[in-house]
C-alpha distance (Angstrom), angle and dihedral (degrees) to the residues before:
residue distance angle dihedral
M1 . . .
N2 3.77 . .
V3 3.78 126.5 .
I4 3.77 111.4 -122.1
T5 3.80 116.6 -138.1
T6 3.68 129.1 178.7
F7 3.82 127.3 -131.7
Y8 3.77 89.8 -115.7
E9 3.83 90.4 60.4
K10 3.79 91.7 47.7
K11 3.79 91.8 47.1
R12 3.80 90.8 49.7
E13 3.84 91.8 48.5
K14 3.79 90.8 51.5
Q15 3.80 91.2 47.1
I16 3.86 91.6 51.6
K17 3.77 91.5 47.4
Y18 3.81 91.1 51.7
E19 3.81 93.1 47.2
R20 3.78 91.5 50.6
S21 3.82 91.0 51.6
M22 3.84 89.4 48.8
L23 3.82 93.4 49.1
R24 3.82 91.1 54.3
D25 3.80 87.1 72.2
L26 3.82 93.6 51.8
S27 3.79 118.3 90.3
I28 3.81 127.4 -156.7
K29 3.84 88.2 -137.8
A30 3.79 90.0 59.9
L31 3.83 90.7 49.8
K32 3.81 92.2 49.7
E33 3.81 91.9 48.8
S34 3.75 94.0 47.9
V35 3.83 92.7 50.8
Q36 3.86 90.1 48.8
M37 3.76 91.2 47.4
A38 3.79 96.4 46.0
F39 3.77 102.0 37.2
G40 3.81 106.2 16.2
S41 3.75 95.5 60.9
S42 3.75 95.5 55.7
R43 3.84 118.2 82.6
L44 3.76 87.9 -144.1
T45 3.79 97.1 59.8
S46 3.76 103.3 23.0
S47 3.86 91.1 88.4
L48 3.82 88.9 53.2
M49 3.79 92.9 55.2
M50 3.80 91.7 65.9
N51 3.77 88.7 80.8
T52 3.86 113.0 76.3
G53 3.77 92.9 -153.2
I54 3.82 89.9 63.5
E55 3.81 90.0 48.5
E56 3.83 90.4 53.1
G57 3.82 90.9 50.1
C58 3.81 87.6 54.6
Y59 3.81 88.7 51.2
D60 3.76 90.8 52.4
V61 3.82 91.7 52.4
A62 3.81 91.0 46.4
I63 3.82 91.3 53.2
E64 3.77 92.4 47.6
A65 3.82 91.6 49.5
Y66 3.87 89.9 46.4
L67 3.86 90.1 52.9
L68 3.75 92.3 44.8
G69 3.82 90.3 54.3
A70 3.80 90.9 45.6
H71 3.78 91.7 50.0
F72 3.80 93.1 52.2
S73 3.75 94.4 38.9
R74 3.82 91.7 94.4
F75 3.83 88.2 72.8
G76 3.78 90.8 55.5
Y77 3.75 89.6 48.4
Y78 3.81 90.2 56.2
G79 3.80 91.7 53.8
E80 3.81 109.8 -84.5
S81 3.79 118.8 135.4
Q82 3.82 120.1 -116.4
D83 3.79 89.7 -107.3
M84 3.73 91.1 56.8
V85 3.79 92.6 47.0
K86 3.80 90.3 49.0
S87 3.80 90.9 52.9
R88 3.86 87.6 54.1
C89 3.81 92.2 58.3
S90 3.82 98.5 28.2
D91 3.82 94.5 123.7
E92 3.81 93.9 53.7
Y93 3.74 91.9 40.2
Q94 3.81 92.6 52.0
H95 3.78 90.6 45.8
L96 3.82 90.0 56.9
V97 3.84 91.7 50.5
D98 3.78 92.5 47.4
T99 3.83 91.5 46.5
L100 3.76 93.9 53.0
Y101 3.79 92.4 43.5
N102 3.79 94.6 50.7
F103 3.79 90.3 43.2
L104 3.84 90.9 56.3
L105 3.84 92.2 43.6
Y106 3.81 91.2 50.9
W107 3.84 93.6 51.6
G108 3.77 94.5 38.6
D109 3.79 124.1 105.5
G110 3.81 96.4 -117.3
E111 3.81 97.3 -97.6
E112 3.78 90.6 104.0
G113 3.79 96.2 78.8
P114 3.80 101.0 94.4
L115 3.83 91.5 35.2
S116 3.81 98.6 42.7
E117 3.79 92.9 112.7
D118 3.81 89.8 60.2
M119 3.78 90.5 50.3
Y120 3.79 90.0 49.7
Y121 3.83 90.5 55.8
I122 3.79 90.3 47.6
C123 3.82 90.0 53.1
E124 3.80 90.3 47.1
Q125 3.81 92.5 52.0
Y126 3.80 91.9 47.0
V127 3.87 92.4 51.6
N128 3.78 91.2 43.4
R129 3.82 91.4 51.6
W130 3.84 92.3 54.6
W131 3.79 92.8 40.6
L132 3.84 89.8 55.0
E133 3.82 90.4 47.1
G134 3.78 89.7 53.2
I135 3.85 90.5 48.4
R136 3.83 92.4 51.6
N137 3.80 95.1 47.0
G138 3.80 92.5 44.1
E139 3.75 91.5 51.6
K140 3.83 89.5 50.1
K141 3.80 89.6 52.9
H142 3.80 90.3 49.4
K143 3.78 92.2 49.2
L144 3.81 91.3 49.9
R145 3.85 90.1 42.9
L146 3.76 91.4 -122.5
H147 3.86 95.6 131.7
């Protein structure tokens, strides 16, 4: 008797396998350094980074942005520019930026109000950095046929 599987299950298994292979290239040290570089240098967010829970939330968003870039990297491999690839995943990308921004506003101490636009740009740069890293590493895997 054969086991019946659906295409959705197979697709999900393939996606999980690909994400695991991509996450092998990601180091915790790089995540920590990028959080300190992006949020520790700003007077606005440096007080927030004292709390380790906030730092872990930033790690989560970085990992999601990295996987999003890796997932859409196949379009860059086949010749699309990064702007075109970003427009393909603009909804998910914007959701990550908004999630990080709202997360930091929620855990902030209220001083961010007048400077919230600056914090938004910091969040956008942080997500963009990890999205681009995912694009680069994903394209490498496609070139080496490791996908």
